[in-house]
C-alpha positions as CSV (number, residue, x, y, z in Angstrom):
1,X,27.2,3.4,-23.3
2,X,25.4,0.9,-21.0
3,X,27.0,-2.4,-20.1
4,X,24.5,-4.2,-22.4
5,X,25.5,-1.9,-25.2
6,X,29.1,-2.7,-24.6
7,X,28.3,-6.4,-24.8
8,X,26.4,-5.9,-28.1
9,X,29.2,-3.8,-29.5
10,X,31.8,-6.5,-28.6
11,X,29.6,-9.2,-30.1
12,X,29.3,-7.3,-33.4
13,X,33.0,-6.6,-33.7
14,X,34.7,-9.6,-35.4
15,X,38.3,-8.3,-35.0
16,X,40.6,-10.3,-32.7
17,X,40.6,-9.0,-29.1
18,X,43.3,-7.6,-26.9
19,X,42.3,-7.5,-23.2
20,X,43.7,-5.3,-20.5
21,X,42.9,-5.7,-16.8
22,X,43.2,-2.5,-14.7
23,X,40.1,-2.7,-12.4
24,X,41.3,0.1,-10.1
25,X,40.8,3.9,-9.6
26,X,41.3,7.1,-11.4
27,X,45.0,7.5,-10.8
28,X,45.6,3.8,-11.7
29,X,44.1,4.2,-15.1
30,X,45.9,7.5,-15.8
31,X,49.3,6.0,-14.9
32,X,48.6,3.2,-17.3
33,X,48.0,5.5,-20.3
34,X,51.5,5.0,-21.8
35,X,51.0,1.3,-21.6
36,X,47.6,1.4,-23.1
37,X,49.0,3.4,-26.0
38,X,51.9,1.0,-26.4
39,X,49.5,-1.9,-26.7
40,X,47.2,0.0,-29.1
41,X,50.2,0.8,-31.4
42,X,51.4,-2.8,-31.3
43,X,47.9,-4.3,-32.1
44,X,46.3,-1.7,-34.5
45,X,44.0,-4.3,-36.0
46,X,42.6,-5.7,-32.8
47,X,39.8,-4.4,-30.7
48,X,41.2,-3.1,-27.4
49,X,39.1,-3.8,-24.4
50,X,39.8,-2.4,-21.0
51,X,38.4,-4.2,-17.9
52,X,37.9,-1.4,-15.4
53,X,35.2,0.4,-13.4
54,X,32.6,1.8,-15.7
55,X,32.8,5.4,-14.5
56,X,36.3,5.6,-15.9
57,X,35.2,5.0,-19.4
58,X,35.2,8.7,-20.5
59,X,38.8,9.1,-19.6
60,X,39.8,5.7,-21.1
61,X,38.3,6.8,-24.4
62,X,40.3,10.1,-24.2
63,X,43.5,8.1,-24.5
64,X,42.6,7.0,-28.1
65,X,43.9,3.6,-27.1
66,X,40.7,1.9,-25.9
67,X,37.8,0.7,-28.0
68,X,35.5,-0.4,-25.1
69,X,35.4,-0.5,-21.3
70,X,33.8,-3.5,-19.7
71,X,32.8,-2.8,-16.1
72,X,34.9,-4.8,-13.7
73,X,35.2,-4.7,-9.9
74,X,38.7,-5.3,-8.4
75,X,39.5,-9.1,-8.6
76,X,36.0,-10.0,-9.6
77,X,35.5,-12.6,-12.4
78,X,35.4,-11.1,-15.8
79,X,32.3,-11.0,-18.0
80,X,31.9,-13.8,-20.6
81,X,31.9,-11.1,-23.3
82,X,35.7,-10.8,-23.0
83,X,36.5,-14.5,-23.1
84,X,39.1,-15.8,-25.6
85,X,41.3,-12.8,-26.2
86,X,44.3,-13.2,-28.4
87,X,46.4,-11.5,-25.8
88,X,45.5,-10.5,-22.2
89,X,47.6,-8.0,-20.2
90,X,47.6,-7.9,-16.5
91,X,48.2,-4.2,-15.6
92,X,46.3,-4.7,-12.3
93,X,48.9,-6.3,-10.0
94,X,51.7,-8.8,-9.5
95,X,49.4,-11.8,-8.8
96,X,48.4,-14.4,-8.1
97,X,44.8,-13.3,-7.7
98,X,44.7,-10.9,-10.6
99,X,46.5,-13.5,-12.8
100,X,43.8,-16.1,-12.0
101,X,41.1,-13.6,-12.8
102,X,42.6,-12.9,-16.2
103,X,43.3,-16.6,-16.9
104,X,39.6,-17.3,-16.1
105,X,38.7,-15.5,-19.4
106,X,40.8,-18.2,-21.3
107,X,43.1,-15.9,-23.3
108,X,45.5,-17.5,-25.8
109,X,48.4,-15.6,-24.2
110,X,48.7,-13.7,-20.9
111,X,51.3,-11.0,-20.4
112,X,52.0,-10.6,-16.7
113,X,54.7,-10.4,-14.0
114,X,56.0,-13.8,-13.0
115,X,54.5,-15.4,-9.9
116,X,55.7,-18.7,-8.6
117,X,52.2,-20.1,-8.0
118,X,51.0,-19.3,-11.6
119,X,52.8,-21.4,-14.2
120,X,51.4,-19.4,-17.1
121,X,53.3,-16.4,-15.8
122,X,56.7,-18.0,-15.7
123,X,58.0,-16.2,-18.7
124,X,57.2,-12.8,-17.3
125,X,59.7,-10.3,-15.7
126,X,60.1,-10.1,-11.9
127,X,58.1,-7.6,-9.9
128,X,60.2,-4.8,-8.4
129,X,59.2,-3.0,-5.2
130,X,59.8,0.7,-5.3
131,X,59.3,1.1,-9.0
132,X,57.3,4.1,-10.3
133,X,53.9,3.0,-11.4
134,X,54.2,4.3,-14.9
135,X,57.6,2.7,-15.4
136,X,56.5,-0.6,-14.1
137,X,53.9,-1.3,-16.7
138,X,56.1,0.0,-19.5
139,X,58.8,-2.4,-18.4
140,X,56.3,-5.3,-18.6
141,X,55.4,-4.4,-22.1
142,X,59.0,-4.0,-23.2
143,X,59.7,-7.5,-21.9
144,X,57.0,-8.7,-24.4
145,X,58.8,-6.7,-27.2
146,X,56.3,-3.9,-27.2
147,X,57.5,-0.3,-27.3
148,X,56.2,1.9,-24.5
149,X,57.1,5.6,-23.9
150,X,56.4,6.6,-20.3
151,X,56.3,10.3,-21.3
152,X,53.0,9.8,-23.2
153,X,50.7,10.7,-20.3
154,X,48.9,13.5,-21.9
155,X,45.1,13.8,-22.6
156,X,43.2,16.5,-24.4
157,X,40.7,18.2,-22.0
158,X,37.1,17.6,-23.0
159,X,35.4,20.6,-24.6
160,X,32.8,21.8,-22.1
161,X,30.8,25.0,-22.0
162,X,32.5,26.4,-18.9
163,X,31.9,29.9,-17.8
164,X,34.8,32.4,-18.1
165,X,34.7,32.8,-14.3
166,X,35.8,29.1,-13.9
167,X,38.8,29.4,-16.3
168,X,42.1,30.0,-14.5
169,X,40.6,29.2,-11.1
170,X,42.5,27.6,-8.3
171,X,41.0,24.2,-7.7
172,X,41.5,22.6,-4.3
173,X,40.8,18.9,-3.9
174,X,41.1,18.2,-0.1
175,X,40.0,14.6,0.0
176,X,41.7,11.3,-0.5
177,X,40.8,7.6,-0.2
178,X,42.3,7.3,3.3
179,X,42.8,9.7,6.3
180,X,46.5,9.0,6.0
181,X,46.7,11.1,2.8
182,X,44.4,14.0,3.9
183,X,46.0,17.3,4.9
184,X,44.1,19.0,7.7
185,X,41.0,20.9,6.7
186,X,42.1,24.1,8.5
187,X,45.3,24.3,6.5
188,X,43.4,24.0,3.2
189,X,41.1,26.7,4.4
190,X,44.0,29.1,5.1
191,X,45.5,28.4,1.6
192,X,42.0,29.0,0.1
193,X,41.6,32.3,2.0
194,X,45.0,33.5,0.7
195,X,44.2,32.5,-2.9
196,X,40.8,34.3,-2.6
197,X,42.4,37.4,-1.2
198,X,44.8,37.4,-4.1
199,X,41.8,37.8,-6.4
200,X,41.5,34.2,-7.7
201,X,38.4,32.2,-7.9
202,X,38.7,29.1,-5.7
203,X,36.8,26.0,-6.4
204,X,36.6,22.8,-4.3
205,X,36.2,19.4,-5.9
206,X,35.6,15.9,-4.6
207,X,33.1,13.1,-4.8
208,X,29.6,13.0,-3.4
209,X,30.9,11.5,-0.1
210,X,33.1,14.5,0.3
211,X,30.3,17.1,0.0
212,X,30.3,17.8,3.8
213,X,34.1,18.3,3.6
214,X,33.7,20.7,0.8
215,X,31.0,22.7,2.6
216,X,33.2,22.9,5.8
217,X,36.2,24.1,3.7
218,X,34.1,26.7,1.9
219,X,32.7,28.0,5.2
220,X,36.1,28.1,7.0
221,X,37.7,29.9,4.0
222,X,34.9,32.4,3.6
223,X,34.1,31.3,0.1
224,X,30.7,31.5,-1.6
225,X,28.4,28.5,-1.6
226,X,29.0,28.1,-5.4
227,X,32.6,27.3,-4.8
228,X,31.8,23.8,-3.4
229,X,31.6,21.4,-6.4
230,X,32.0,18.2,-4.4
231,X,29.5,15.6,-5.8
232,X,28.4,18.0,-8.5
233,X,30.6,16.9,-11.4
234,X,31.0,13.7,-13.2
235,X,34.4,12.5,-14.4
236,X,34.2,14.3,-17.8
237,X,33.1,17.6,-16.1
238,X,35.9,17.2,-13.6
239,X,38.5,16.7,-16.4
240,X,37.1,19.8,-18.2
241,X,37.3,21.8,-15.0
242,X,40.9,20.7,-14.2
243,X,41.9,21.3,-17.8
244,X,40.7,24.9,-17.7
245,X,42.0,25.7,-14.2
246,X,45.0,27.8,-13.5
247,X,46.3,25.5,-10.8
248,X,45.4,22.4,-8.8
249,X,46.2,21.8,-5.1
250,X,45.7,18.4,-3.7
251,X,47.2,15.4,-1.9
252,X,48.5,12.2,-3.3
253,X,45.3,11.1,-5.0
254,X,43.8,10.4,-8.5
255,X,43.0,14.0,-9.4
256,X,46.8,14.8,-9.2
257,X,47.3,12.4,-12.1
258,X,44.5,14.2,-14.0
259,X,46.5,17.5,-13.7
260,X,49.5,15.8,-15.1
261,X,47.6,14.3,-18.0
262,X,46.0,17.7,-18.8
263,X,49.1,19.8,-18.3
264,X,47.6,21.9,-15.5
265,X,50.1,23.3,-13.0
266,X,49.8,21.6,-9.7
267,X,51.1,21.4,-6.1
268,X,50.8,17.9,-4.7
269,X,51.3,17.0,-1.1
270,X,52.8,13.6,-0.3
271,X,52.8,11.9,3.0
272,X,53.0,8.2,3.6
273,X,54.0,7.3,0.0
274,X,57.0,8.6,-1.8
275,X,56.5,10.6,-5.0
276,X,59.1,8.3,-6.6
277,X,56.3,5.7,-6.8
278,X,53.3,7.8,-7.8
279,X,54.5,11.4,-8.3
280,X,54.4,13.5,-11.5
281,X,57.3,13.2,-14.0
282,X,60.4,15.0,-12.6
283,X,61.0,16.7,-15.9
284,X,57.8,18.7,-15.7
285,X,58.4,21.7,-13.4
286,X,54.8,22.8,-13.6
287,X,53.9,20.0,-11.2
288,X,55.4,20.8,-7.8
289,X,55.8,18.1,-5.1
290,X,56.0,18.6,-1.4
291,X,57.3,15.6,0.6
292,X,59.3,15.4,3.9
293,X,61.2,12.2,2.9
294,X,59.3,9.8,5.2
295,X,57.0,6.9,4.5
296,X,54.2,5.2,6.4
297,X,51.0,3.3,6.1
298,X,48.9,4.8,3.3
299,X,45.8,3.2,4.7
300,X,46.2,4.5,8.3
301,X,43.2,6.0,10.0
302,X,45.0,9.3,10.9
303,X,47.0,11.7,8.8
304,X,50.5,10.7,8.2
305,X,53.2,12.5,10.3
306,X,55.2,13.4,7.2
307,X,52.1,14.9,5.6
308,X,51.4,16.9,8.8
309,X,55.0,18.2,8.7
310,X,54.1,20.2,5.5
311,X,53.1,23.7,6.5
312,X,50.8,26.2,4.9
313,X,53.6,28.6,4.1
314,X,55.4,25.9,2.1
315,X,52.3,25.4,0.0
316,X,52.0,29.1,-0.6
317,X,55.6,29.4,-1.6
318,X,55.2,26.7,-4.2
319,X,52.1,28.4,-5.5
320,X,54.0,31.7,-5.8
321,X,56.6,29.9,-7.8
322,X,54.0,28.4,-10.2
323,X,52.5,31.9,-10.6
324,X,55.8,33.4,-11.6
325,X,56.7,30.7,-14.1
326,X,53.4,29.2,-15.3
327,X,50.9,32.0,-15.0
328,X,47.8,30.8,-16.8
């Protein structure tokens, strides 16, 4: 649906509105799924509007907890179409900037973490550094008296006409938003070669900006040209592909949360950030985490030393464990 279509749909819906601000990326929206579902259950007769980047709309709708997505850039003023919500939830950050963005839409009530410079937030709970992203927003809702189950992360994979050769494939997602979270290309290539020699189809995913990275990986690993899907899938197609895959290999980035949501076995490499903050649920052994116990700058211009300390053999051993227990 176009943005104009969203505005028209909102204008024609006379139900009271609940507004949620989460104008961030893929992983951010997926870690907020339990909170979105808690809000939807608490306000069944309201229209639930999520302010987030428009490309995330297909996944937001898969939650069953969102009626509409209004395109919003991080910390940009909200569109007039969302003014006057009954309740507005700040699932974006701890403030004060995001608090002010939300208050600019003139909601009757704002649910947010307390910030000393925003009087309207004074009744909220205190922000806790080092809290897992899923648990943080559930705690905010519970403070407001709203039930929230952090285990409700699952999504149904969209039904897509995928060829049988893509089902059960090993998907490698080598990119990440910053170099600090990117494992070296030559190591991914070695893992890809070993997977290919084991008789598995290997596919490479990423955005359009990572097409050259995907090409280089395919060439170094000796894969066919059709293995590089970087820039060739939209978010719905990516979700369908991950849902049908046998396993996902990636760094600490949004697609790892997609594997968690879809139940696809995964091996996730952490470097500058602890998996205690953004990792998959510990009670799900199909999601394997590699981390050397160190932290650093997640926005650094070079790969994190802790990430570089993870070797190819360790990744292969985790893959072998997945294959023994969760062979798909």
